[in-house]
C-alpha positions in Angstrom: 0.0 0.0 0.0 2.5 2.6 1.2 5.8 2.6 -0.8 7.8 3.5 2.3 8.3 1.3 5.3 7.2 3.6 8.1 9.4 1.8 10.6 12.4 3.2 8.6 11.4 6.6 9.8 11.6 5.5 13.4 14.9 3.6 12.8 16.3 6.7 11.1 15.3 8.8 14.1 17.2 6.5 16.5 20.3 6.3 14.3 20.4 10.0 13.6 19.8 11.2 17.2 23.5 11.9 17.9 23.4 14.3 14.9 20.9 16.5 16.8 23.7 17.6 19.2 21.4 17.7 22.2 22.9 17.9 25.7 21.9 18.1 29.3 21.7 21.9 28.6 19.1 21.5 25.9 15.6 22.6 26.8 12.6 20.3 26.3 11.4 22.6 23.4 14.7 22.3 21.7 14.6 18.5 21.8 11.1 18.4 20.5 11.9 20.8 17.7 14.9 18.7 16.6 12.7 15.6 16.5 10.0 17.4 14.5 12.4 18.9 12.1 13.7 15.4 11.4 10.2 14.2 10.5 9.6 17.2 8.3 12.9 16.9 6.6 12.4 13.3 5.7 9.2 14.2 4.0 10.9 17.0 2.1 13.8 14.7 1.0 11.2 12.3 -0.3 9.6 15.1 -2.4 6.6 16.1 -0.3 5.8 19.4 1.1 5.9 19.3 5.0 3.4 21.4 6.9 4.0 21.6 10.7 1.4 23.0 13.1 1.4 23.3 16.9 4.6 25.3 17.2 4.7 29.1 17.2 8.4 30.1 16.7 7.7 33.8 17.5 6.8 33.3 21.1 8.3 29.8 21.5 4.8 28.4 22.3 4.2 24.7 21.8 0.7 23.2 22.0 0.0 19.8 23.5 -0.8 18.4 20.0 1.6 18.8 17.2 0.8 17.8 13.6 2.8 17.3 10.4 1.4 16.6 7.0 3.4 15.5 4.0 1.4 16.8 1.0 1.7 15.7 -2.5 1.3 18.6 -5.0 0.5 18.7 -8.6 3.6 20.3 -10.2 1.5 22.0 -13.0 -1.1 23.7 -10.9 0.6 23.9 -7.5 -2.6 22.5 -5.9 -2.4 19.9 -3.2 -3.6 16.5 -4.5 -3.5 14.5 -1.3 -2.1 14.3 2.2 0.4 11.4 1.8 1.3 11.1 5.5 -0.2 12.4 8.7 2.0 12.7 11.8 0.8 13.8 15.2 2.5 14.0 18.6 0.6 14.3 21.9 2.6 15.7 24.8 0.1 15.3 27.6 0.4 11.7 28.9 -3.0 12.2 30.7 -4.6 12.5 27.2 -3.5 9.1 25.8 -7.0 7.8 25.2 -8.3 11.0 23.7 -5.2 11.1 21.4 -5.8 7.6 20.2 -9.5 8.3 19.7 -8.5 11.5 17.8 -6.2 9.4 15.6 -9.1 6.9 14.9 -11.3 9.8 13.9 -8.6 11.3 11.6 -8.0 7.9 10.0 -11.7 7.5 9.3 -12.1 11.1 7.9 -8.9 11.5 5.8 -9.9 9.1 3.1 -7.1 10.0 0.7 -4.3 9.6 3.4 -2.7 6.1 3.4 -0.1 6.5 6.2 -0.3 7.8 9.8 2.3 8.2 12.5 1.5 9.0 16.1 4.0 9.6 19.0 2.2 9.4 22.3 3.6 9.6 25.8 2.0 7.1 28.2 2.4 6.5 31.9 3.6 2.9 31.6 4.3 0.1 29.2 1.3 -1.8 30.5 -1.0 0.9 28.9 0.2 0.2 25.4 -1.8 -3.0 24.7 -5.0 -1.3 25.8 -4.4 1.7 23.5 -3.5 -0.6 20.5 -6.8 -2.4 20.9 -8.6 0.9 20.4 -7.1 1.2 17.0 -8.7 -2.0 15.9 -12.1 -0.3 16.2 -11.2 2.1 13.5 -13.3 1.5 10.3 -10.4 2.1 7.9 -7.7 0.4 10.0 -7.4 -2.5 7.5 -6.8 0.0 4.6 -4.0 2.1 6.0 -0.5 1.9 7.4 -0.1 3.2 11.0 3.1 3.6 13.0 2.5 4.2 16.7 5.4 5.2 18.9 4.8 5.1 22.6 7.1 7.0 25.0 7.5 6.0 28.6 9.6 8.4 30.6 11.7 7.7 33.6 12.2 11.1 35.4 14.6 9.6 37.9 17.4 9.0 35.5 16.1 11.4 32.8 15.7 8.6 30.2 12.8 7.3 28.1 11.9 4.1 26.4 10.2 4.1 23.1 8.0 1.2 21.9 7.1 1.4 18.2 4.4 -0.7 16.5 3.9 -0.8 12.7 0.5 -1.9 11.5 -0.1 -2.5 7.8 -3.6 -3.1 6.6 -4.8 -3.9 10.2 -2.0 -6.4 11.1 1.0 -5.8 13.4 4.0 -6.2 11.1 6.9 -5.0 13.1 7.9 -3.9 16.6 11.1 -2.1 17.6 12.1 -0.6 20.9 14.7 2.1 21.8 16.1 3.8 24.8 16.8 7.6 25.0 19.5 8.5 27.5 22.3 10.9 28.4 25.8 9.5 27.9 28.7 10.2 30.3 29.6 13.5 28.5 26.0 14.8 28.8 24.9 14.2 25.2 21.4 12.9 24.5 21.6 9.5 22.6 19.2 6.9 21.5 19.8 3.2 20.9 17.9 0.1 20.0 17.1 -2.3 22.8 
């Protein structure tokens, strides 16, 4: 269905994290912007126009819901033909169910879009199976590709675990996990686990 393996986007994020040059001095907004710029840039490299909403650079405001669309344009008219990929990130871990329900509604209503990515912070790994089950209630779930990346933070050691699940046409195809941490020199790194 989708010509790109969505899991490659997550794998690229993990492998390219050292290139972000983030340290213990980096603010949360700086980290988030680097991650979002990566997603936007991948779309642009693939020939799509990336549209990012949820961040206001003038006053450095970031909303709890951030969205990126990769749009495919007709080269002759300059008119958008379709949204090729829809990406969203929910920053409020207390809103995990509403974020998944919102994704289900978006999948059902964006009939021309074939691929969806959602990054969602959750309170624990145990919550993931429950949230994945909600996706199966989506009417179009067996027609689209969905990459869900769950983030579970550990404030004690300032690290996070990421659990990614790739669903293609309603079936779980791949799962990969990674760990975000600070190395001994204070640089933020990510590795597969």
